[in-house]
N, C-alpha and C positions, 0 to 999 in steps of 0.2 A: 597234105603234109607240106608241100611247097608253100601253100597259102599260109599255113601256120608259121613257118619259118620267116616268111616275109613280114607277117604281123609282128613277130618278136623282134626282127631287125629294125622295123620302123619304130617300134616302141623304144628300143635301145637308143636309136638315133635321136628320137624325141627327147629322151632323158638327157642325153649329152647336150642337146641344144638348150634345154631348160636350165641345165647346170651352168652352161656358158653364159646364158642370159642373166642368171642369178649372180654369177661372178662379175659380169659387167655392171649389174645394178649395184653390187657391193662396192665395186671400184668407184662408180659414179657417186654413191652416197659418201664414201670415204673422202672423195675429192670435195664434195659440197660441205662436209663437216669441217674439213681443213680450211676451206675458204671462209667458213663461218666462225673460225677460231674456236671450235668446240674442243674441249679437252677429251682425250681418249685414253683408254687403259683402265686397269683395275688397281686401286691403291688401298692399302690397309694402314690406317693411322692407329698404331698399336699402343695400348696400355695408357690411356689418358684419363684424367678426371673430367667427367662430363657435366657441364652446366648448360642445360638444353634450351634455355629461353622461356621455360614455363616456371611454375611455382615449385616444381619438384626439387627435392634435395639433390645436391651434387652426388654423382656416382663415380667412385674410383675404380680403376682397373677395367675400363671399358675400351673397346676398339670400334672404330668407325670405318666401315667398308664403303668405298666410293667406286662406282662404275661409271666411267666417262665423267659426266658433269653432275650426277645425282648420287644421293646417299642410297646405297643398296641394303645395308644392314648396320645395326648398332647392337653389339653383343658384348657380354663379359669376355675379357681376353681369354680366359680359360676355355671358352666354348669355340674358339677359332679352330678350324681343322688343322691337323699337323702339317698337311701339305696343301698350301693355298694355290698351287699351280705356278708354272714357270712364268707366265705373263703377269702375275700379280707382284706389285712392288710393295715392300714393307717399309713404312716410315715409323721409326721408333720415337714416340712422343711421351715416353715414360717420365713422370714427374711434372708434366705440363698440364694446363687447364684448357679445355676446349669450350668455346661458347659460340653461338651463332654469329656470323658476320654482322658487325654493327651498321646501323643506318642513321645518318644525320638527316633529320626530317625537315630542315630549313636551311637551305643554302641559296646563294645567288652567284652563278658563274657567267652570266651573259647579260647583266644589266647594261654594262658598257663592255661589249665583247673584247676579250683579250686572251687569245688562245694560249700563248706561252704561260701566262699566269695561271689560267684555269688548269692546264695540264700539270703544272708543278703542284698546285694545291690538291688536285685529284690524286696524283701519285703519292703525295705525303699521306693522304687519308688512307689509301689502299694499303700501303705498307705499315700503317698503324692499326689495321684490323677493321677498317670500314669497307664494306662491300656494296653499299648502296647509299645514294643521296637523293633527296627530294628537292629539286630546284623550284623555287616558288615565284617564278616569273622572270622573264628576260627575253632576249632575241632567240626565238625557237629555231631560226635558221642555223645559228651557232650551236645551240643545245642539241639539235638533231644530229649534227655532225659529230659532236663529242659523244653523244649517246651511242651512235653507230660504231665509232672507233672503239669505245669501251666494250660493247657487246661482241665485236669481232676480235677482241684481244689485240688490237693494233696499238693501243696505248695502255700503260698500267693505270687503271682507273676503276673506282667503284662503278657499278651500273647506275645510270642517271635516269631518274624519273622526273619529268618536268611538267609544269603547269602552263595552261593557256589562260590569259587573264581577261576578265570583263570588268568594266567599271562605268560609272556615269560619264557622259560626254565631257563635262567640265574637268574631269581628272586628267585628261590627255594633254593639258598644258604643262604637266610635270616634266621637267627636263629629263628624268630617267626614262620616260616613255619615248622621248625623241631619240635618245641614244639606243634604245632597244628596238627601234623601228627604222634605223637609218636607211635612206633610199626609198622609204615608203612614208605613209601618213599614219602616225599613231592614232588609234581609235577606228581606223578603217582597214585594219589587217586582222586575220583570224586569231593571232596570238595576243593582240592588244586591241580589244574590240569594244566600242562604245555601244551601250544598250540603253534604251529608254522604253517608255510605255508603248511605243509603236514597233518595237523590235519583235521579229518572229523568233521566239525563244527556242523552239525545237531546232531551228536552223542555226542559231547562235551556239547551242551546245554541240550540235553535229559538226559544225566547222571547227570548233575547239578540239573535238576528237580527231578531226581530220589532219591536224597539225602533227599528230603523233604523240600528243601530250598524254600523260597518265591521268590527269585530272584537270578540272577547271577551277581557277581561283577567282573569287568575287572580292573585289578590292575596296572600292571607295565611291562615295558620292552617289549613292543609290537609295531610294525610299524603301521602307520595309516591305511593302507589298511586292515590289519587284525582286527584292532579295529572296523572299519566300517562294516566289514563282520560279526563279532560277534554280533554287535548291530542289524544288519539286521536279522540275524538268530534268535536271541532271540525274536525280535518283531514278526517274522513270526510264532513262537511257542507260542505267547501271554504270554511270560515269562518276567516279569520285569527285566530290565538290568540297573545296577548301576555302575558308574565308578568314578575314580578320574577325576577332571576337566581336568587334563593332565595326560596321561598314560606314556609317554616317551618311545621311541622317537616320538611317535605320538603327534600331536599338540592338543591344546584344541579344535580346530575345528573338529577333527576326532571323538570326543566324543559327538558331537551334534546329537540328535536323540535318545540318551539313555533316559531311564525313568527319571533318576536323576544323577547329578554329585555332587561331594563333594569338599569342601574346597575353599572358595571364593578367597582367596589370591593367589591361584596357578596361576591365570591369571597375577598377578603382577610379579611373577617370570618368567613367559613366556615372558613378555614384556622386562624384564631386562636381561634375559638369554635364548634367543630363541633357542640357539644351544644345550641346554642340551639334552643328549641322553639316560640317564638311571636314574631310580628312586633313590632318596636319599635326605636326608635333609641337608647334610653337604655343606659347602662352598657357602652359599647363597650370592647373590649379594646385593649391597646396594639399599635400597628403598627410599633413601633420595629424597625429592621433588616430589615423585610420588603420584598422586591422581587419582580418578576415571575419571577425565577429560582427562587423557592421551589418545591420539588418538587410540593407540593399545588396550587399555582396553575398550574404547567406541565401537570400531569396534566389539570386541568379544561379548560385552553385547547385541548389536543389533542382532547379529547372534543367541545368546542364546535365546533371547526373541522370535525370529521368529521360532526357532526349537520346542518350547513348552517343552523343557527339564526343569526339576525342579532343583532348586539349594539348596543343603544341605550346608549351609554357615559355620557351625561349628565354630562360633565366640569364643567358649570356649577354643579353642586350641591356640588362639592368645593372646599375653600378651602386657603389656604396654611398655616393654623395652626388651633388648636383641638383638641378631643378626638376629632373624627371622622377618617376617612380623609383624608389630605391630597392635594391636587391632583397633587403629584409622583408619588405612588404610583398614583393612579388613571390618570394619564397613562402611566406605565410599563406597567401592566397592559394598557391599551388598545393601546399600541404593540406589545406581544407578541401580542395577539389579532390585530391587523392583519397582523403579520408571518407569523402562522400561516395566514392566508387567511380569517379570519373577516370577513364583511361588517360594516362599521360604519355606523351611521346617526347623524345629528346631532339630538339632542333636548336641550332646555334644562331642562325641569322646574323652571323658575324664572322669576319676573317680572323684566323689566328695570326700572331705576329710572324713576320717572315723569317725570324731567327729560331722559332720553336720547331723542333723536328717531329713533333707529335700533332695529331689532328685537334682541331678546335672542339670536336665532340667530346673529347676527354674532359675538358673543363666543364661542359654542360652536365655531364654525368656527376661530376664532383659537386656541382651546385645543387642538383636534384637531391643528393644525399645530405649535403651540409646545410642547405637553406630550406628545402622542402620536406626533409625528414624521411625520404624514401630509403629503404634498405638498399645496399648494393645490388642485391638480386632484383629488386623492383626497378632500380635505375637501369640495369641491363635489359630487363623486359621492355622498358620504355624505348630502348634503342634497338630492339629486335622484334619480338612478337607484336607489340603494340604498333610499332612503326610499319610493319608489313600490313597490318590491318588498315592503317590510314591510306596505304597505297592500293588497297584492294588486292593484295598479292599474298595473303596469308597461306594460301594453298601451295605456294611456290617456295617460300623461304620465311625466315623469321624465327623458326625453331629448328633444332636438330632432330629431324624425323626422317624415317625411311620414305623415299620417293621425292623428297624436296631437293632443291639445288644444294650442292656441296659448297655452301658459303659458311666459312668457319674462321675463327681466330684462335690461335694457340698461344697461351700466355705462360710466362715463366713463373709468375707469382699469382696467388689466389685473389681474384678480384672481389670475392665475397667477404674476405677479411678486411680489405681496404680497396675502395673503388679506384684509388689512384694507381692500383696495380694494372689497370687497363693499359698503362704505359709500359708494360713488359712484354709486348707482342714479340714472339719469335718467328711465327709463320702465319701468313694470311692465305686462305684458300678461297678463291672466287670461281664458282661454277667449275670446280675441279682443278683450276689452274693454281699453281703454287707461287707465292711471293715471299721469299725468305727475307726477314728483316735485315740480316747481315749482308744482303746483296744491295741494300738501299744506301746509296751514297747521297746523304742529305746535303743540299746546298740552300742557302737562304733564298727565299722566294723572290722573284723579281717584283719591283715596285709596281703597284697597280692603283689606279684612281677610278673609283666608281662614278 
């Protein structure tokens, strides 16, 4: 009898100890979550029209349940329980439109590192509905710091996914590489690395990954055989690989199989100047009379569609006049790519004016609609679901689905009726954190020189 009581007492004490340990663990986890800037709590965004980032029709009268930083449920508002619990907060979004947080798939925030400018640009983007950006090469020492601050919610910023760049040795005389490698030698650092036929490619890709980069960018002055080997090695390491549509002297066909290629009108230059051997914007040929119906362009588009490679069209870099490829031609080519089944992503590769309170990405979406013929819904998909695929993060965000991060933009006006309505953001949610537009005090961005 005494022995039985002793066992019961020991069991009870053990239970108390386990409960205490669990309490300590919870406290420790709460502390770590707070340090990590993780959102906490349960929030219901009630009675919104849902545009989920897929091809599905918008659904009115929906409610999005967020638990901490993830989407817990998406249900018709009428199916919400009458009592959601004391700790659940209700946000009335009736009359608004919810879409996945937008992603600008081509930015440069550290070519010439300038933290105040970058933070101002990033803040403007976040309060304009942008929850992610893909930085396409710069000083990763600066980008890693910005990315960490964004992830820990220390600065108002989209999440930053950046590239580590490889190119031929001759490219690293470019002044931009000197600026992005200050204090070191461009071409000899992991984020700006010179490769040739003697380079151990598995190591080159591995060290690119080691910088914290999301993907590797193949840039310039490399032969086709080496471009193809770099793409194959990156794919074997399950590391996204992004290239210019043409790397030079490699042809556009050598970049097929990359995760994504950039700049739609590069195929026009290849058709008119197929013998170009080195990267450079000068001395462009005439594009007079050229359209997407050109046999050379059509042949490439068919190959691009077959490869599954994503197109980062960057229509924002093309203008209505001047010596370079015009926006009409770039839009025509992008239209033909989209019609052939090529996935398009929305990247700007340009800064917005310092006086504009809205993100540059809004203009890219308008150009995809107005010049490339995408519907507003397809343009939104280019900046959400397709963009997440280019990052290799489609399981984490890009569409509004249960289990994914709570990355959302709430708009006052319907963007499917007019894509310009992306400029009616009322609230941005990034990983569960809320950024109300009316709390954003826009100031013209500081002057910046790349």
